[in-house]
N, C-alpha and C positions, 0 to 999 in steps of 0.2 A: 590636711588636718583632720585630725580622729575625734572620732565621737564621744562624747562625756555621758555618760547616763543620765537619766533625773527619774523619780518617783513619786507617784502619790495613792495616797488609799491604799497604804502595804502597812502591814504591823513590821514592826524592825527587825522582828526574827527571818521572817523572808526579803525584807529591803537590804538585811544585811547579807542575804544567800545571793539574792539575786545580782548586788553590786559586786561582789566577789565573780560571778561567773560572767557577767556583764565587761566587768574593768580587764581580767583573764585576755577572755576572747577580744577586747578593742585593742590591750597590747598587744597581742598577736598579729591581728590585721594592721597595726601600724605598722608594727616591725618587718613585716609582709610586704605592705605599700614601700617603706623606706627601703628595702633591702632591692624590691625588682626597679627602685627610682634609680638606687647607686650601691652596687653589691661591690663590697672590699673583703677580703677574707686574711684575717689577721696571718693567716701563714706564708700566703704570696706577700702580705707587706713585708715580712719579716725579712724573705729572703731578698727582695728590692733593697732594702736596706742598707745591706752588705755594700753595695755598689755605689762609691763616692761619685760616680760618672754621671748615675740616673736621678743623684738627689734635685739637683739643677729642674728639672723637668717635673719630677714626681712632688715637690713639691710645689710648685704651679700645677698643679694636674687638669685645674678647672681652665684654665689659660689654653693648655695644649691639647685639650679635649683627649688625655689620654684614657685608654681603654687597655686593658689587657688580661689574655684568660688563658691558663696554666693547666693541661693536663698531664698528670704524671699516669704512666701505665705499668703494668705489674700484672707478670704474668703467673698461672697456675702450672703443675706439673704439667700437664696437659699443652701447654705454652699459649693456654685461651687467654685472650686480655683481659681485665677489669681497669677501669678507669676513678681518679682524685683528680677533680678540677677545682681549681682554685681563680679568685677574680681580682682585679684591679681596679674600681671606679667603674664597674659597668653598669649600664643600662641600654638594655635593647631596644628602648625608641628616642633613645637619640640621635638625631640626624648626624651624620658625616657622609658624605661624598664617596662614594665606595670604588670611583675609577674602573680601574680593571680588573678587580675580584673579582666583577660580575661574569667574567670571561670564563671562570673554571666552572660554572653550572651549564652556560652556555654547549660547553664542549659538553660536558655528561648528559645534557638533555641530548642533542643532539645524536651521538651513539645507541644513545635509547631509542631515540627515535627509528633508525636505523633497525635495529634490533625488533622492533615493536611491528615495523611495517611488513617483516618475513617477506621480502619478495624476492624470487630467485635472479639472481646476480645481481642486485643490491647490496652493496656492500658501502664503507667508510671512504674506499679507493676507489669508487666508480664514478666517473668523470660527472660532474654536476655544472650546471647550465644557471645563470639565471639572469631573467630578462628584465627590461625597463619597466620600471612601477610607476612614475610620474616623471615630470618634465625636473632636469638634476639630475636623476639617478641613473648611475651607472651599471649598465647590464653585465655579466661576467660568461667570457667563453673560452676561456683559459688564464694558465697562470705559469709564466716562465720561471718561477725559482723553484716548480716541482720535477721532478724526475721524468716524468711524460710532457712535462707544459701543460697539465692539464688540470682544472679548483679540483678538487674533493673536500668532503667531510673529514676524512683523516688528514690530508695536509694542511686545510685550515687547523686543526686542533692542535696538529705539529707548530705550527706557526704562534699559536695560541701561548703554548706552553712554555716552550724556546725561550720569543723574546715577546710576548706582549703584543703581538701585532692587533691595532684596531681594527682594520678593512677584515681580516679573519673574524673577527666577534661578528662587526658589521653582518658576514655573509651569513654565518649562523644562526643568528638572531634572527634574518629573513627565512630561511627555513624552518624553524621551531615557529614562526610566530609569536605576533605580541603577547597575545590572549594564553594561548597555551603555554608558552615561557611563564607567566606568575603561576596560572591556575595549576601547572603541573608540581611547582615546588611547592606551592600551599598545600598540593594536596598528599605530599611529604612533610607535611607540618611544619616546614622552612614559611613562616607566617609572616615575619618582619621585614620586609623586602618589597623593590617596586623596580623592576625593571622595565621601563616603557621609552627607552632611545639608543639608536645607536652611537657611536663615539667619535667624535673627532668631527664631525659634517653636522653643520646646522641647522638640521632637517625641522619644520616645525611639527606642531602637536600632532598635530592631523597625519602630516609626512609618514612618523613616525609610527604612528596607530596601521600602517600600510606595507604589506610585503608582498612583494613582487611572485610572478609563477618562475617556480622552481622545478626544476626535471632532470633526469639522470640518464645517460645512454651512451652507448660505445660510437665513437665516430672513428672512420679509420682515412689514412691518409694515402691518397693515389695520385701518383706519378701523374702530372701531363705529358701530353706526346707533344716534341719534340717541334719546332723549334719555341722553345719560351723565353721570358726574360729571366736575366739570373736570380733575380728577387723574387721571382714568382714560379719555383719549381713544382709546389704540391697544392693541389686539391682538394679541401677538404669534402668528403662526403659522409651525409648521416646517414647510418645504416640503423639505430633503431630508439627509439625511446622506453626504457625498463619501467619509468615510475614521473610522474607528472604531477605537482601540487599544484595547484590553482591560485591565481594571488589571493591574498586575503586583505581583510580589512576589521580590527576590531571597535566594534560598535557597540559594546552589551557591558563594557567595563570603562572606565575612567585610570584606575591606580592612582587618585590625587587624595593625596590626605585629608584629613578635617579641616585644618589650619595651616595657613599658609606660610613656608618656611624661608626667611629671611636672615640673611648674617652678613656681620661686617659692616663696616659703614662706606663702602663704595666701589666700583667696580672699574675697568678700563673697557670704553668701548670704542673700536679704534686707536685715533691718537687722545682722544678726550678720557677723562676722569669723571664718572657719573657720583655725584656725592650723595646717591640713594645706598641702600643696604641692595646685595645681590640676592635675587631670587632662586633658590632652590626648589622652590614648589613642586615643579613636576620635571625634575632629575630622578636620576637612580637612588635606591637606596637598598640597603643589603648591611643587613646589622651584625657586628662582630660575632652576638650568640649565633645568628644563624651558620657564618662561614665557619665558625670553629663544631659545629656540630655536624656540617655538611665534610668538615675534612673528617671526622671522627666516622662517617659515614662511608667514605670514598676509601679511605685507608682498613677501615675494620668491617668492611660491609656484615660480615657475621655474629657479630658483636652488638648490635643495634636493631631496633626494634625493624622487623618487615616493610611497614609503612616509609621508612626513611629511607631506604636502600634506591639508588637505582637498579633498572634494570638491565643489567651490561653483561657479555660474555667472561669468559675466563680470559679471553685474546684482548676485548677493550681493556679490563683494568692493566693486564702487562702494558698494553698501547698509553694508556693514560700514566700510570706509575714511571714508566721509562722518561717519555716527554716530556713530564713535568720535573722530573731530576735530573734531567740533561744538560750538560753544559754545553752551552752554541759552540763552543768549538768541537765539540765530539760527535756535530752532524753535517750528513753534507748536500741532502736535498729538505730543508731549503740550508743555502753556504751561507755562515754570518763569517764577517770579516772580525778576528780576534783584537783589533784593534778598539774596534767600533763595540762590541759586545764581547767583555771581560767574562771570566767565570762568573761573577757574582752580581752579572746586568739583572738578574733579577731574583736575586738570593738578599732581602737587605738584613734578618737576622742574622746575628755572627760577623755577618761581612761588609755590610752595608755598604758602600760606593766603592770599596777599596778592589783594586786592581788585579791584586795580587791572585797567585795561582790557589784555587781552594784543593788543599786536602784530597786523598784519594778514600780517606775511610770514613770522610761525613759524605754525605748524601742529603741533600733539604727538597723535600717534596710539598711543593707550595704554588701561589697563588699571591702575587702582590699588585697593589694600585700607587698612582700617585699621581693626583691633580687638586689644583684649589690650593694646594700647601699640603694634602690630607698626604701623609705614609700608610700605608695598610700593606701588613704580610701575614700569614693565616698557611702555616706550614705544620709536616711532619718532619721532624728531625732525626735521624739514626745515625750512630759513630758503631760500623760492624766493628772496630778494634777495640773499644770500653767498653759494647755489648749495650749501648746506651741508645735508648728512643722517648721522645715526649711530641705531643701536639701544645703548640701556643699560636698565640694570635692577638693583635697589636695595631691600633692604630693611634698615629698624633699628628697635631695640627701647629703647621709651622706658617703661619702668617700675622706677622707682628704689624704693618702696619694696616692690616685687615681689610687691605684693596684685592680684589678677585679682577683676574685676569690681566693683572699689570707683571706675571712674570717673577716676581720680587718677592722669592718664598726662603725661607732659612732651612731649605734642605741640608745643604751639606755641611753649615754651620751648627745646625741642632738635627734633624730629623734623621739623615743617615748616621751619625754617631749615636743618639740613642738608639734608636734599632738595633745596629752591630753589639751594642753594650746591653741591651735588654737580652738577646740570644745568646751571650759569651756570660751574662752572670747567670739565667736556666742553665746552659748546660755545665759550665762548673758546679752548679750544685747537684743537677744527674749525678755527674762521676763521682760522687760521695755520697750517693743515697744508696742505702742497701737495700738488696731484692730477694726474695726468698731464692726465687728460681732465674736465674738469668734467660734472658732472652733467644728466640732463637729468631735471627733475623733472615733467613734463607728467603724466604719471598719478598724480599724487595734487593736481593741482589740479582742484579742486572745487568744485560748485556748490551755496552753504549757502541 
């Protein structure tokens, strides 16, 4: 509701001047409030309206809880970027479940933490060990999918960026710690978020506030002296601990929203449908605006305020760029079956759930998420052949029956086709957009 001024005991001239001043201020305040609640730019609305395929969803934007952010990138004569950002139905306070999109900041914060610790011998490749934190929690002493069969921050980061592995996120969450995860992001001005739980494991709120002892060190396999059993040829001996992080518990901050968040009309628990709204109050949140700004800071660190950047080395940036744009078939460790993990397995924009081969000249540096009927993608997209680049973020909710946890979501019918068409629509517009200076995209041409 907007403020309406009233006046008493003022002469008519002053009343008129004061009324005009307050009316203008009130109008601006109301406009700002309305924009912050739901922001749509005519430019993007016009671009999207050219696609007939997008219309069924965009015409019901509230039903599908659609939000879209699109950033044009222009370069000056020195190849320095400037950004022009457009929005469709964007509200940074509107809740949606972010699913796996929270994994990208986990990767960045873990690499940053390794860098800041600055301990001789401690790198993202150093073997990582995680002790048991509480009953039901699984410790880690190895990872059979890595080249040396050891777990590490780098290997977990690869699995997150390549195929969005849940366990890998959980282990980086444990390395970072719940409170540092949230507070570090907030210190970088990413404030509309709450990262409060691991993924795919039904730990309690208290258990998610606990992170176990995590340590890094080198172990050397030593052959046993014969005779030995065929299955017991090697004995593992601990050499040294390079760094130990004690178990932690977040007792100072709850990160609970001010009001409860309940959605839908029911949810499935076991084999039973519970006819009550599903409670998202203590689940993760990561606003689309924050995702978009983080992507901009990651891909163009020199073009954003220093406070928003991550403290990464050049090698760290190369590593992240490589694995977030790499296709599953292009990696050996981990090794992914191309039938199960096709090219666009985690590339929703432009390709949706298509199992066709992606063209070599297009690379998508992104992080997707899908859960509870939500599909999200947050991407920097480049076409090296046509010198096209742009940043695009979007979320759509496809849960027509409004029942959560029943596995009945319209991903294939509505969600993936929408995301693919959205990416194509913006890409096709970018192909026609005139640029004063063509971009030099060599920074993002990587060897895979």
